[in-house]
PAZAPA-4460 file (N, C-alpha, C; in steps of 0.05 Angstrom, whole numbers, plus 32768, in hexadecimal, padded with zeros to 4 digits):
% residues 258
    n_x    n_y    n_z   ca_x   ca_y   ca_z    c_x    c_y    c_z   seq   type   mol
   798B   77CC   893D   797B   77BF   8951   7988   77A4   8959     1      M     A
   798C   77A0   8972   7998   7786   897B   7983   7770   8978     2      K     A
   798C   775A   896B   797A   7744   8965   7979   7732   897E     3      I     A
   7961   772C   8987   795D   7719   899D   795C   76FD   8992     4      D     A
   7972   76EE   8994   7973   76D3   8988   7960   76BF   8995     5      K     A
   7959   76C4   89AE   7946   76B2   89BB   792A   76B4   89AE     6      S     A
   7923   76CC   89A4   790A   76CE   8996   790C   76C1   897B     7      I     A
   7922   76C5   896D   7926   76B7   8953   7924   7699   8957     8      V     A
   7931   768E   896B   7930   7671   8970   7913   7668   8975     9      L     A
   7905   7677   8986   78E9   766F   898D   78D7   7670   8975    10      S     A
   78D8   7686   8965   78C6   7689   894E   78CB   7674   8938    11      R     A
   78E4   766F   8932   78EA   765C   891D   78E5   763F   8927    12      F     A
   78E8   763A   8940   78E2   761F   894B   78C4   761A   8947    13      S     A
   78B3   762D   894D   7897   762A   894A   788E   7628   892D    14      K     A
   789E   7632   891A   7897   7632   88FE   78A1   761A   88EE    15      A     A
   78AF   7608   88FB   78BA   75F1   88EC   78A5   75E2   88DC    16      L     A
   788E   75DE   88E8   7879   75CF   88DA   786A   75DD   88C4    17      G     A
   786D   75F8   88C3   785E   7608   88AF   7870   7615   889B    18      T     A
   788A   7615   88A0   789D   7625   8890   789C   761E   8872    19      Y     A
   789F   7604   886C   78A2   75FC   8850   788A   7605   883F    20      D     A
   7872   7603   884A   785B   760A   883A   7858   7629   8837    21      E     A
   7861   7637   884B   785D   7654   884B   7874   7663   883D    22      A     A
   788C   7658   883E   78A4   7667   8836   78A9   7663   8818    23      A     A
   7896   766A   8807   7899   7667   87EB   78AE   767A   87DF    24      T     A
   78AF   7692   87EA   78C3   76A5   87E0   78DF   769C   87E7    25      V     A
   78E3   7693   8800   78FD   768A   8808   7907   7673   87F8    26      Q     A
   78F5   7661   87F0   78FC   764B   87DF   7905   7654   87C3    27      Q     A
   78F6   7667   87B9   78FE   7673   879F   7919   7680   87A0    28      L     A
   791E   768E   87B5   7938   769B   87B9   794F   7687   87BA    29      V     A
   794A   7670   87C8   795E   765B   87CA   7966   7651   87AE    30      A     A
   7953   764D   879D   7958   7644   8782   7967   7659   8772    31      S     A
   795F   7672   8775   796C   7688   8766   7989   768C   8770    32      E     A
   798E   7688   8789   79A9   768B   8793   79BC   7676   8787    33      M     A
   79B3   765D   8786   79C3   7648   8779   79C7   764E   875B    34      L     A
   79B3   7658   874F   79B6   765F   8732   79CB   7675   872F    35      Q     A
   79CA   7689   8740   79DE   769F   873E   79FA   7695   8743    36      L     A
   79FD   7683   8756   7A18   7677   875A   7A23   766A   8741    37      I     A
   7A12   765C   8733   7A1A   764F   871A   7A20   7663   8704    38      Q     A
   7A11   7679   8704   7A17   768E   86F0   7A31   769B   86F5    39      E     A
   7A37   76A0   870F   7A50   76AD   8717   7A68   769B   8712    40      V     A
   7A64   7681   8718   7A7A   766E   8716   7A6F   7654   870A    41      Q     A
   7A6D   7652   86EF   7A60   763A   86E3   7A6E   7620   86E9    42      P     A
   7A87   7620   86EF   7A96   7607   86F4   7A98   7601   8712    43      T     A
   7A88   760E   8722   7A8A   760C   873F   7A7C   75F3   8749    44      F     A
   7A8C   75E0   8755   7A81   75C8   8761   7A8E   75C3   877C    45      F     A
   7A83   75CF   8791   7A8F   75CD   87AB   7A8E   75B1   87B7    46      P     A
   7AA2   75AB   87C6   7AA3   7591   87D4   7A9B   7594   87F1    47      Q     A
   7AA2   75AB   87FD   7A9C   75B0   881A   7A89   75C8   881B    48      R     A
   7A71   75C3   8826   7A5C   75D8   8827   7A53   75DC   8844    49      I     A
   7A51   75F5   884C   7A46   75FC   8865   7A2E   760E   8861    50      L     A
   7A16   7605   886A   79FE   7615   8868   79F6   761F   8884    51      E     A
   79F3   7639   8887   79EC   7645   88A1   79CF   764D   88A1    52      L     A
   79C1   7647   88B8   79A5   764D   88B9   7995   763C   88A6    53      G     A
   799A   7622   88A5   798E   7611   8890   7971   760C   8894    54      C     A
   7966   7610   88AC   7949   760C   88AF   7940   75F0   88A8    55      G     A
   792A   75EE   889A   791E   75D4   8893   792B   75C7   887B    56      T     A
   793F   75D4   886F   794F   75C7   885A   7946   75CD   883D    57      G     A
   7938   75E3   8839   7930   75EB   881F   7948   75F0   880C    58      S     A
   795B   7600   8815   7973   7604   8805   7984   75EB   8806    59      L     A
   7985   75DD   881C   7996   75C5   881F   7990   75B1   880A    60      T     A
   7976   75AB   8806   796E   7597   87F3   7977   759F   87D6    61      S     A
   7976   75B9   87D1   797F   75C3   87B7   799D   75C1   87B4    62      R     A
   79AB   75C5   87C9   79C9   75C2   87C8   79D0   75A5   87C1    63      L     A
   79C3   7592   87CF   79C8   7576   87CA   79C1   756E   87AD    64      V     A
   79AB   7578   87A4   79A2   7572   8788   79B6   757D   8774    65      E     A
   79BF   7596   8779   79D1   75A3   8765   79ED   7598   8765    66      Q     A
   79F8   7592   877D   7A14   758B   877F   7A19   756E   8784    67      F     A
   7A04   755E   878A   7A06   7541   878D   7A0C   7538   87A9    68      G     A
   79FC   7525   87B3   79FF   751C   87CF   7A19   750D   87D3    69      S     A
   7A24   7501   87BF   7A3C   74F1   87C2   7A55   7502   87C0    70      E     A
   7A53   7519   87B5   7A6A   752A   87B0   7A70   753F   87C6    71      E     A
   7A5D   7544   87D8   7A61   755A   87EA   7A63   7551   8807    72      I     A
   7A71   7561   8817   7A72   755E   8834   7A62   7576   883F    73      T     A
   7A4C   7570   884C   7A38   7584   8853   7A37   7589   8871    74      L     A
   7A39   75A2   8878   7A35   75AA   8894   7A1E   75BE   8895    75      T     A
   7A0A   75B8   88A6   79F2   75C8   88A8   79F0   75D4   88C4    76      L     A
   79E8   75ED   88C4   79E6   75FB   88DE   79CA   7607   88E1    77      N     A
   79C0   7607   88FA   79A8   7616   8901   79A8   761B   891F    78      D     A
   7999   762F   8926   7996   7636   8943   7980   7625   8950    79      I     A
   796F   7618   8940   7959   7608   894B   7961   75EB   894C    80      V     A
   7962   75DF   8964   796B   75C3   8967   795A   75AF   8957    81      P     A
   7940   75B3   8956   792E   759F   8948   7932   759E   892A    82      D     A
   7941   75B1   891F   7946   75B1   8903   7956   7598   88FA    83      V     A
   7967   758F   890B   7977   7577   8904   7966   755F   88FD    84      Q     A
   7951   755B   890C   793F   7544   8907   7930   7548   88ED    85      Q     A
   7927   7560   88E8   7919   7567   88CF   792B   7561   88B7    86      V     A
   7944   756A   88B9   7957   7566   88A3   795D   7548   889F    87      L     A
   795F   7539   88B4   7965   751C   88B2   7950   750E   88A1    88      A     A
   7937   7517   88A2   7921   750B   8892   7920   7516   8876    89      H     A
   792B   752D   8871   7928   753B   8858   793F   7538   8845    90      R     A
   7958   7539   8850   796F   753B   8840   797B   751F   883A    91      I     A
   797D   7519   8820   7987   74FF   8818   79A6   7500   8816    92      A     A
   79B2   7507   882C   79CF   750B   882C   79D8   750C   8849    93      C     A
   79F0   7500   884F   79FA   7502   886A   7A04   751F   886E    94      S     A
   7A02   7528   8887   7A0A   7543   888E   7A12   7545   88AB    95      F     A
   7A23   7559   88B1   7A29   7560   88CD   7A18   7577   88D5    96      D     A
   7A0D   7577   88ED   79FC   758C   88F6   7A0A   759D   890B    97      F     A
   7A0A   75B7   8907   7A17   75CA   8918   7A02   75DC   8925    98      L     A
   79FC   75D6   893E   79E6   75E4   894C   79F1   75FE   8958    99      L     A
   79E1   7614   8955   79E8   762C   8963   79E4   7645   8952   100      G     A
   79E9   765C   895E   79E7   7676   8951   79FF   767A   8940   101      D     A
   79FC   7678   8926   7A13   7679   8913   7A24   7693   8915   102      A     A
   7A17   76A8   891F   7A26   76C1   8922   7A3C   76BF   8937   103      E     A
   7A38   76AD   894B   7A4A   76AC   8962   7A59   7692   8966   104      H     A
   7A51   767D   8959   7A60   7664   895D   7A75   7661   8947   105      I     A
   7A88   764E   894C   7A9C   7647   8938   7A90   7637   8921   106      G     A
   7A9B   763A   8909   7A92   762B   88F2   7AA6   7615   88EC   107      W     A
   7AA4   7609   88D4   7AB6   75F3   88CB   7AC9   75FE   88B6   108      V     A
   7AE2   75F8   88B9   7AF7   7603   88A8   7AF6   75F7   888C   109      D     A
   7B04   7605   8879   7B0A   75FB   885E   7AF1   75F5   884E   110      H     A
   7ADE   7608   884E   7AC5   7604   883F   7AC9   760F   8822   111      Q     A
   7ABD   7602   880F   7ABC   760C   87F3   7AA4   761E   87EE   112      D     A
   7A8F   7619   87FD   7A77   762A   87FB   7A6B   762E   8817   113      L     A
   7A67   7647   881E   7A57   764E   8836   7A3F   765D   882C   114      I     A
   7A28   7655   8835   7A0F   765F   8829   79F9   7661   883F   115      I     A
   79E8   7675   883B   79D2   7679   884E   79BA   7686   883F   116      S     A
   79A3   767C   8843   798B   7686   8835   7978   7693   8849   117      N     A
   7973   76AD   8845   795F   76BC   8855   7963   76B8   8873   118      C     A
   797C   76B9   887B   7982   76B3   8897   7992   76C9   88A5   119      S     A
   79A5   76D4   8898   79B8   76E6   88A7   79AC   7701   88AD   120      I     A
   7993   7707   88A4   7987   7720   88AD   7981   771E   88CB   121      Q     A
   7983   7706   88D7   7980   7703   88F4   799A   7707   8903   122      W     A
   79AF   770E   88F4   79C9   7714   8901   79C9   7731   890A   123      W     A
   79D9   7737   891E   79DC   7753   8926   79ED   7763   8911   124      D     A
   79FE   7754   8903   7A10   7761   88F0   7A11   7750   88D6   125      N     A
   7A03   775A   88C1   7A03   774A   88A8   7A1E   7747   889C   126      L     A
   7A2E   775C   889D   7A49   775C   8891   7A5A   7746   889D   127      T     A
   7A56   7741   88B7   7A67   772D   88C5   7A66   7712   88B8   128      Y     A
   7A4F   770B   88AD   7A4C   76F1   889F   7A62   76EE   888A   129      Y     A
   7A65   7702   8879   7A79   7700   8864   7A96   7703   886E   130      F     A
   7A99   7713   8883   7AB4   7715   888F   7ABC   76FB   889D   131      R     A
   7AAA   76EF   88AC   7AAF   76D6   88BA   7AB4   76BF   88A7   132      K     A
   7AA6   76BF   8890   7AA8   76A9   887D   7AC4   76A8   8871   133      A     A
   7AD3   76BE   8870   7AEE   76BE   8866   7B00   76AC   8877   134      L     A
   7AFA   76A9   8890   7B0A   7699   88A2   7B06   767B   889D   135      Q     A
   7AF0   7674   8891   7AE8   7657   888F   7AE7   764D   8872   136      Y     A
   7AF1   765D   885F   7AF1   7655   8843   7B0D   7656   8838   137      T     A
   7B11   7646   8823   7B2A   7645   8816   7B29   7656   87FD   138      D     A
   7B40   765A   87F0   7B42   7669   87D7   7B2F   765E   87C2   139      E     A
   7B22   766F   87B3   7B0F   7669   879E   7AF4   765F   87A9   140      H     A
   7AF0   7661   87C2   7AD5   765A   87CE   7AC1   7670   87C7   141      A     A
   7AA7   7669   87CC   7A92   767C   87C8   7A82   767E   87E3   142      I     A
   7A7B   7697   87E9   7A6A   769D   8801   7A51   76AA   87F6   143      V     A
   7A3A   769E   87FC   7A21   76A9   87F1   7A0C   76AC   8807   144      A     A
   79FB   76BF   8803   79E5   76C3   8816   79CE   76D1   8809   145      A     A
   79B6   76CC   8812   79A0   76DD   880B   7995   76EA   8824   146      S     A
   798F   7704   8821   7983   7713   8837   796B   7722   882D   147      I     A
   7961   7734   883C   794B   7746   8833   7954   7763   8835   148      F     A
   794F   7772   8820   7959   778E   881F   7942   77A2   8823   149      E     A
   794A   77BB   8822   7937   77D1   8828   791E   77CE   8816   150      H     A
   7907   77D1   8823   78ED   77CE   8815   78E0   77B4   881B   151      G     A
   78EE   77A2   8829   78E3   7788   8831   78CE   778D   8846   152      H     A
   78B7   7780   8843   78A0   7783   8856   7899   77A1   8859   153      F     A
   789B   77B1   8844   7897   77CD   8846   787B   77D4   8850   154      R     A
   7868   77C3   884A   784C   77C8   8851   7848   77CA   886F   155      E     A
   785B   77BE   887E   7858   77BD   889B   7867   77D3   88AA   156      L     A
   7874   77E5   889A   7885   77F9   88A7   7875   780B   88BB   157      D     A
   785D   7812   88B4   784E   7824   88C5   7842   7816   88DE   158      Q     A
   783A   77FD   88DB   782D   77F0   88F1   7841   77E1   8903   159      I     A
   785A   77DC   88F8   786F   77CF   8907   7889   77DF   8903   160      L     A
   788A   77F7   890E   78A1   7808   8908   78BB   7800   8915   161      P     A
   78BB   77ED   8927   78D3   77E5   8935   78DD   77C9   892D   162      H     A
   78D7   77C1   8915   78E0   77A7   890B   78FC   77A9   8901   163      S     A
   7906   7794   88F4   7921   7793   88EB   7928   77A9   88D7   164      L     A
   7941   77B1   88D7   794B   77C3   88C2   7955   77B3   88AA   165      H     A
   794A   77BA   8893   7953   77AD   887A   7964   77C1   886A   166      Y     A
   797D   77BC   8867   7990   77CF   885A   798B   77D0   883C   167      P     A
   7995   77E6   8831   7994   77E9   8814   79AB   77D9   8807   168      T     A
   79A9   77D4   87ED   79BE   77C7   87DF   79D8   77D7   87E1   169      L     A
   79D5   77F2   87DF   79ED   7803   87E1   79FA   7801   87FC   170      E     A
   79EA   77FF   8811   79F6   77FD   882C   7A05   77E2   882E   171      E     A
   79F9   77CD   8824   7A06   77B3   8826   7A20   77B2   8816   172      I     A
   7A1F   77BC   87FD   7A36   77BC   87EC   7A4D   77CB   87F8   173      A     A
   7A47   77E2   8804   7A5D   77F2   8810   7A69   77E4   8828   174      S     A
   7A59   77D4   8836   7A63   77C6   884E   7A75   77AE   8845   175      Q     A
   7A6F   77A2   882F   7A7E   778A   8826   7A96   7791   8816   176      L     A
   7A97   77AA   880C   7AAE   77B3   87FC   7AC7   77B2   880D   177      E     A
   7ADC   77A7   8802   7AF6   77A7   8810   7AFA   7790   8824   178      G     A
   7AE7   777D   8825   7AEB   7766   8837   7B00   7752   882D   179      L     A
   7B04   7752   8813   7B18   7740   8808   7B0E   772C   87F4   180      G     A
   7AF5   772F   87EC   7AEA   771D   87D7   7AF2   7728   87BB   181      Y     A
   7AF7   7715   87A9   7B00   771D   878E   7AE9   7728   877E   182      S     A
   7AD0   771F   8784   7AB9   7728   8774   7AA0   7723   8784   183      E     A
   7A8E   7737   8785   7A75   7734   8793   7A5E   773B   877F   184      I     A
   7A4B   7729   877D   7A34   772D   876B   7A1B   772F   877B   185      T     A
   7A0A   7742   8774   79F1   7747   8782   79D9   7743   876E   186      Y     A
   79C4   7738   8778   79AB   7736   8768   7993   773B   877A   187      R     A
   7985   7751   8773   796D   7758   8782   7954   774C   8776   188      S     A
   7940   7747   8786   7927   773C   877D   790F   7749   878B   189      G     A
   78F8   7742   8782   78DF   774C   878E   78C9   7739   878A   190      K     A
   78BB   7732   879F   78A4   7720   879D   788E   772D   87AE   191      Q     A
   7875   772E   87A4   785F   773A   87B2   7849   7725   87B6   192      I     A
   7843   7720   87CF   782D   770D   87D6   7814   771D   87DE   193      L     A
   77FD   7710   87DB   77E4   771E   87E1   77D4   770E   87F6   194      E     A
   77C6   771D   8807   77B6   7712   881D   779D   7722   8820   195      F     A
   7787   7714   8827   776E   7721   8829   776C   7733   8842   196      Q     A
   7779   772B   8858   7778   773A   8870   7794   773D   887D   197      T     A
   7797   774F   888F   77B0   7752   889E   77B5   7739   88AF   198      L     A
   77A0   772C   88B9   77A3   7714   88C9   77B0   76FE   88B7   199      L     A
   77A6   76FB   889F   77B1   76E7   888D   77CF   76ED   8887   200      D     A
   77D5   7706   8883   77F1   770E   887E   7803   7707   8895   201      L     A
   77FA   770E   88AD   780A   7708   88C5   780D   76EB   88CA   202      L     A
   77F8   76DB   88C4   77FA   76BE   88C7   780F   76B3   88B4   203      R     A
   7810   76BE   889C   7825   76B5   8889   7841   76BA   8894   204      H     A
   7845   76D2   889E   7860   76D9   88A9   7866   76C6   88C1   205      I     A
   7853   76C1   88D2   7857   76B0   88E9   785E   7693   88E0   206      K     A
   7852   768A   88CB   7857   766F   88C1   7873   766B   88B7   207      A     A
   7880   7681   88AF   789C   767F   88A6   78B0   7684   88BC   208      T     A
   78A6   768B   88D4   78B8   7692   88EA   78C2   76AE   88EA   209      G     A
   78BB   76BD   88D5   78C6   76D8   88D1   78B9   76EC   88E3   210      A     A
   78A5   76E3   88F3   789A   76F6   8907   78AE   76FD   891D   211      N     A
   78C5   76F0   891C   78DB   76F8   892E   78E4   7714   8929   212      A     A
   78DD   771F   8911   78E6   773A   890A   78DA   774F   891C   213      F     A
   78C4   7749   892A   78B9   775D   893C   78CA   7760   8955   214      T     A
   78DB   774B   895B   78ED   774C   8972   78E0   7752   898C   215      Q     A
   78C7   7749   898F   78B9   774A   89A9   78B0   772E   89AF   216      K     A
   78B5   7726   89C8   78AE   770B   89D0   7891   7705   89CD   217      A     A
   7880   7719   89D0   7863   7715   89CE   7856   772D   89C2   218      S     A
   7849   7728   89AC   7839   773D   899F   781D   7733   899D   219      V     A
   780A   773E   89AC   77EF   7734   89AD   77DC   774B   89A5   220      S     A
   77CE   7746   898F   77BB   775A   8984   779F   774F   8985   221      W     A
   778C   775F   8990   7770   7757   8990   7765   775A   8974   222      T     A
   774E   774E   896E   7741   7752   8954   773D   776F   894D   223      P     A
   7735   777E   8962   7730   779B   895D   774A   77A9   8956   224      T     A
   7760   77A2   8963   777A   77AF   895D   7783   77A7   8941   225      R     A
   7780   778E   893A   7787   7785   891F   7778   7794   890A   226      L     A
   775E   7798   890E   774E   77A7   88FB   7757   77C4   88F9   227      Q     A
   775E   77D0   890F   7769   77EB   890F   7783   77ED   88FF   228      Q     A
   7794   77D9   8903   77AE   77D9   88F5   77A9   77D4   88D7   229      L     A
   7797   77C3   88D0   7791   77BE   88B4   7786   77D7   88A6   230      E     A
   7774   77E5   88B5   7769   77FE   88AA   7780   7812   88A5   231      T     A
   7792   7815   88B8   77A8   7827   88B5   77BA   781F   889E   232      T     A
   77BF   7805   889C   77D0   77FB   8886   77C4   7800   886B   233      M     A
   77AA   77FB   8868   779C   77FF   884F   779D   781D   8847   234      R     A
   7798   782E   885B   7798   784B   8856   77B4   7854   884D   235      Y     A
   77C9   784C   885B   77E4   7854   8854   77EC   784A   8838   236      D     A
   77E3   7833   8831   77EB   7827   8817   77D7   782D   8800   237      L     A
   77C1   783A   8807   77AD   7841   87F3   779F   7828   87E8   238      G     A
   7799   7815   87FA   778C   77FC   87F2   776F   77FC   87FD   239      I     A
   775C   77F7   87EC   7740   77F6   87F5   773B   77DC   8803   240      S     A
   7724   77DA   8811   771D   77C2   8820   7718   77AA   880E   241      E     A
   7711   77B0   87F4   770C   779A   87E2   7726   778E   87D6   242      E     A
   773C   779D   87D8   7755   7794   87CC   7765   7783   87E0   243      Q     A
   7775   7771   87D6   7786   7761   87E9   779D   7772   87F3   244      P     A
   77A6   776C   880B   77BE   7778   8816   77D7   776A   8809   245      L     A
   77EC   777A   8805   7804   776F   87F9   781A   776D   880F   246      T     A
   782D   775B   880A   7844   7758   881A   785C   7755   8807   247      L     A
   786E   7768   8809   7885   7769   87F6   789E   775C   8802   248      T     A
   78A8   7748   87F4   78C2   773C   87FA   78D7   7748   87E8   249      Y     A
   78EE   7750   87F4   7904   775C   87E5   791E   774D   87EA   250      K     A
   7921   7735   87DE   7939   7725   87E3   7951   7731   87D4   251      P     A
   7968   772E   87DF   7981   7736   87D3   7995   771F   87D5   252      L     A
   799E   7715   87BF   79B2   76FF   87BE   79CE   770A   87BB   253      I     A
   79E0   7700   87CB   79FC   7709   87CA   7A0E   76F1   87C6   254      I     A
   7A1E   76F1   87B1   7A31   76DC   87AC   7A4D   76E8   87AB   255      V     A
   7A5E   76E0   87BD   7A79   76EB   87BF   7A8E   76D5   87B9   256      A     A
   7AA0   76DB   87A6   7AB6   76C8   879F   7ACF   76D0   87AD   257      K     A
   7ADD   76BC   87B8   7AF7   76C2   87C5   7B0D   76C3   87AF   258      R     A
***
């Protein structure tokens, strides 16, 4: 499915004020990705870092804390212009801001670490991130990303059948094989959140900006339609009206060494 980047821009722009409170899973994944990098390369201390799709700076602040504000040259990218002001108030480190769709704009050369957290699923081609990163990294650099794999938001499959495609680990590994990295490490995870109603669940998704996954500029449901969808969802999942609805997150962290 072709990703409409104008919808991605609009939804994430609207979610800037609610993202940090709602995106608890994404923040956990950011910490786990940095931990995996240290496990893969314990002596890794990058000087030049490029973060793509940085958003409100959840991963960025962890990068600064882990590698030191005085030791790194930091370039941050996002498609949302207002992100730069948010970052200026949050990040205790000087940085260069690269505005635009990272899939299509040029990056900065000679990076030691290129990294992206829960962002490149909005690309038309996930593999291209790792292929393109080879052009902008030096020998012994690391390219890391977290995405969502098959089973992510599985509860919504029946009521939103035309949402994003989430590939399997096997599909991703086969696509990355042979690109030229010396070692690629994968780590899958699973987090399940609970909500009393479908409306609560959808509000949570909207607060993170991830409602862009519907890829429709306007999705308007009446209370009656929402109730019908919730009834269908509960029936398909075998959940009674007294039980909370679940929402499954399936993050996949990928760390590639050059």
